[in-house]
N, C-alpha and C positions, 0 to 999 in steps of 0.2 A: 063790070068793072073790078070782080072777084079775080075771072082770071086774067087780067093785065097785071094785077098786083102780086098775083100768085107769080107770072111770067116776069116779073121783075125781081122777086123777090127770091129767086131761084136765079138767077142772073148775079144778083150781089152777092149771093149765097157762093160762088163759084169764084169768087173773086174777093174773099177777105183779103184786107191789108189793114195793118197795124197803123196806132196814133202818128200823126201828123203824114202818114204815108196813103192815105185814102184819095191816088188820084183816080183811079178805075171809077172807084164808086161816087166821088165826084163828080165825075164827067158825066157818067150813066145816071145819076139822079138829075142831072143837070139837063142831059136830052130831054130826058120825060118828060120834066117841070115846059120846056118849050115847045110842047104840043100842045101845054093848056093856054086857059085863058088867064094867066097870072101876071100883073099890072108890075110889077117889078121882079128881078132875079138880080141877089147881091151874090157874086161869088169870090171866093177865096179868101187875099188879101181884105177885101171889102166887106169883112164881114166879123174879123178878128181885131182885137185889140194888139197892142207892140208885145205884150208880155206872154211870150209863151213856152214852157217849160216842157223838157222831156222831148225835146226837137233833136233826130239825128244826125249826125254828123253828114256833109255833103255827099261824099262817095255812098253811103246806104239810100239817101234820097233820090242820088241817079240812078242805081239801082230800081227802087221799085219806081220811077218815074220810067223807066225804060219799059216795063214790063208791064205797066200801063199801057204804055203805047203800041207795044206789041198784040195788048189784049184786044184793042182798038177803040181803044178811048181817041178821040177827037186832041187832033194837032192844038189846035187854036184854044183850046179845054185846057190843056194840060199845061200852055204858056203859062197861061192865069195862075195855075198853081204851084209853079215851080217854088221850091226851097219848103216844099212842105206845107203851104198856105193854102189846107183842104178847109172843106164847108161850104155850104152854101144855106142863104136868106129867099126864101120866096113870100112874095106878100103880095095880098089879094085885097082889091079896095072896096065894099060894096055899100057907099053912101055911109050917112051918121052914124054914129054909133060908137061904140069900147073899140079898144084895140084888142085883141086876144090874142096869146102867143102859143103855138107848139112845140116844146121840144124834143127833138129824136136824136138819138146817137147810130154814126153809122160805123165804126172801127170793128176790127175782126182781134182775135184770139193769136200768142202762139201755141197753138195746141195742135198735133198731126189726126186730122179727120180719120174716124175710123174707115176703112174700107171693108167692112164684115157686109155677107148678102142682105141681113135683115136691117142694115143702114138707109133709110129711103133715099139722100142724096145719092149714097151709091147705088143704090140700085136704079134708079131713076135716072140717073146721068148728070147732075147737080151737085154732084164732091168735089169740094176745094179743088182749085187747079194748082192755088199758090202751096207746094206742099210744106206742111209744118206750122202752116197756121189755117184757121178755121172761124167761120163767126159758130163761137161755140155759147152766146147769151142773146140772140135774138135781134141783134141790132138788124140784120137785114131785113126782119121784119117790120121793126120799129121804123126803118125807112119808108119801107114799101106801105106802112098805114099813113105815114105822113103825107107821100103823093095822095093816096087815095081820099083822106080828108079833104086837100086843098078841093079836088074833084067833089067831093059830097058839098061841102059848104057854097063850090060857085054855084052849084046846082040850088041852093036853098033858099030861103026868106032870108037867111043874114043880112042885119044891116050893123055897117062898122065894118073893121078892119081885120085880117087873118094874117098871121106871119106864122111860118113854119119854120125852125130853124135845124138844119141838120146838122148838127154838131161832130167833130171830129176827136178823137182822144180821150175819149171817155174811160176806158180801159185803165190808163194811168192815170188817169184824175188830173188830165195834163187839157182838157179842152175847155172848159168848162168859163175856166176864169177869162180864158181870152176870148170867149165866145160872148160872155156876159160885160166886158167890158169894150165889146165892138160897135157900141152906140146903137144898134139897133131895137135893143129893149129899152131904152129910155121913157118910149112913148106907150108900153105896154101896161093896161089895165088888169089883166088878166092871163095867168099864165098856167098851162096843162105841161105836164111832161109824162111818158108812156113809156110802159116796160112791159115785157109780155112774160108769163110765167112766174118765177119766183114761187114755184111750188105749187100757184094756185091753176087748177085743171081747166080744160075746156069750158066754156058758162059759166066760170066767177069772175065778178067783175071788184076790183078792191076798189074804192071811188078815192080813198087819200091813204097813202102810205107814210107813215113818219117812224121816227127812230132810226132818222141817218146817224152814222156815227162818223163824226168828225176825223178824217186820215191826212196824216203827212207823213209823204215817204218822201227818203234821201238816199243817197249813196257815199260813204264814206271810204276812199278810198287812203290805204296809209303808205309812207315809203321810209324805209331805213335804210339800210347800205348792208351788199353783198359781203360775205368771205367763207372762206372755207371752215366749212363746220369740224371737219377735223384738224387741221395744222393750224387757225387761228381764230377759232370761233370769236373769242374777247374782241376783232375786231369788226366784227360786223352790229347790224343794228336791227333784229330781229320785227320785220314787218308785221309779219304774222301770229305773232306771241302779242305783238298791239292790239292788233282784229280778235285775236280769242279773248282777251283781257274785255273788249269793247262788247262782244258779245255776251259775255257771261255778265257784265254789271247792267247791261242795259234790259236783262230778265229780272234785275234786281231792282229795280226803279218800285219805290213802293207806290202802291194803287191808292184812289184818292177818296176820300169818304164821302165827297160829293157823286159821286155815278162812278159806272162803269168805265173802264181803260185798256188797254191791249197794245202789245207790243210783241215784235215778229223780226224776228231776222232771218229776213228768204232764201238768201242767197249769199253764199261766202267763198273767197278762193285768195289763193296767191302762192307766190313761191314757183320754184322752176326745178331743182330736184332734191333729193334727199341728203346728199353733201354738200348742199349752198347753205348757208344762210340767208333766208327770202329776203329780198332788199323793197317787192310790192307786196299787200294784202287788199281786197276793200271786202264789202260786206253791204248788200243792199237790203234796208232796213225800214218798218213804218210803225207808226205808233197811233194808235184811233183813240176816241175819246166818247163819252156818250154827249157832249155838247163840246162849242169848239173850244170854250175853256181848260176843259178837262183832256182836250188834245193839246194844245198850246201848254200847259203844264208839266205832260210827258214830254214833248218836244224839247221843249226847255231843259227839262235833266237826260233827256237821252242824247243832246248835242255836249252836252258836259259831260257824259260817261265817255263822248268818243274823244274828246279833247285831252281828257285827263288820260286814258289808254293811251295814244300816244306818246303824252308825255313821258309816262311812266317809263316806257320804254323806248325813249330817245329816237320817238321817231316823228315825222310830220304827219298830217293829216287835212285832207282835202275835204269838204262837204258837199255834197251837190243837192240842189231840190229836185225831185222828180217830179211830183206831184202833190195836192194838197188841196181840199176840199172841205168845206162848215159842215155844218150840221145845219139841218134845217125838218122844217113841218108842215103841212099839208092846212089850209084853212080850211074852217068848217064850212063858210060860206059855198064854195066852191067844193067843196067834197057833199054839201048837200045837191047841190045841181047835176054833178057826175053820174050820183047815187040814183036818183029820179029819173036820167036820160037811159040809166042802166037797166032799170025797170021796165022801160017801154022798148025794149031792143030786143029783138028777135035773135033765137041763140042762147041769150041769156039765162040761165035757170037760177044763178044764186047771185043776191049784189050782199056786198059786204061792205059794211060803212068805211072799219080803217083796220090796218095792220102795221107793225114796225118791219121795217126792211133788216133790222141788225147787222145791216154792212155799210159802205160807202157809195156815196155816187155824185160826179161832181155835177148836175142838173142842180145840186143847192147852191149854187152860185149865182146860178140864173133865177131860182127861184127868190133866192135874199136882198136881190138887186131888184127885183117889182117888186117886192115887201115892202125893201128899203124906201120905195118910192113912193107907197102909199096903195100901190094896188094888191092881189090877192093873187095866192099861187096854190097848185095841188098835183099829187104824183099819184099817177094812175096805173094801175095794174089790170090787164088784160091775161087772166087767166090760159094759159096753152096748155095740153097735155104735150108732154116732154119724156121720151122714150130715157134718155140720159141724163143725167143732175146739168144745170148750168155751168161753163168751165171743164165739161169732160168731152172726151172726142168722140162721143155717142150723140152728144144735145141737136135735138132738130125741134121746131115746132110744128103743130097742129094749123096747117093752115087755114082752116074754117076761124080760126080766132082774128085773123086779120080783117073780114068784113065784121066781125063782133067788134073791132077794136076802130075802125073805122065809124063804125054806125053811132058807137057809144060817145066820141070826142066830136064828130061833128054834129050830134043832135045835142051832147053840152056847148058848143062852141056859139050853135044857135041861140037857147035859151039865154045865157051869159050876153046877149046882144039886146034881147030882151031884158033882161032884169038890171043891165046897165048902163043906162043912158050915155 
């Protein structure tokens, strides 16, 4: 199984795709699953709710669709994924018992991968073929682990139903909400989500991650009116000036006494030339909070800042929601199950009960959905040695962590079947 998972992971690593463009990735996963004893396989629009954010325009979707086709993705599967309806859910039914979910994410990042001789994907021939994009966070490993858990549980004494959610669009916190509303979570009693690394080395397992910051990402497009900057500057309405006022005042939003909050204007731009009063400008920004309520506090004020900055300079502004995710916590009952599973897994030398992420993750949509329905959820970290940090050009995973992740999660799934009739 290990060699098969390594081969799959490396193939996915060679074909990274960003949110809603995971055409090759979804098709490759489905190809792999169709060779397994999976009882149900739901693909594309069958696994997603109607509300999707940050979907690219048709031209960009078509470009990635064609790229996947040229890379060898099956035409019949690509047709099912048209419009960026990516992702899949595999269902394994093994008699009476609870329904257990496992969520893995599958998208890549807009980062140019290192081609240095000491970067293993480059040295061993599985560096990204999609220049400017790479798997810099381990989602290729997550997808492989998801397939491996299906294999292991299928061969075990598990009694119940296992659903593996191959979720698109995590990096833009855009896919979790849609998958949570797709209907396949409604009967899930316990949900596990997994991530490799997170600065934990190979051989360490964190049974329950918490400390997720709720996040809201948005784009504000400012529109003014162009004019000659020397001849008649008074006839212009300066969109860059409005954008700059917004950026300055986003950082001036008061922090809250109830917990941590964050603001970042990550990308800005506008204008066309130094002698033209700029009529267009934009800012891509995000706010975060230690709780969903704290994020919403900052988000509300950020929208007011943007609106008033535009009005101050006689401009218009359109705000588009890009990504959003709530906060979340791991349930102690599941944390105990995962910790016990890790204790008896070969290759695990350190079991850490809990840690905090300190970032954001839209697995929280799925976790919260299950918890709101009366179930349990936990976010598990499988440590991996990685030469570069997450979201860097030299990131890679230690492939020994694939089998560790499969063994820990499959053992936990079996134990959940025994503990929750």
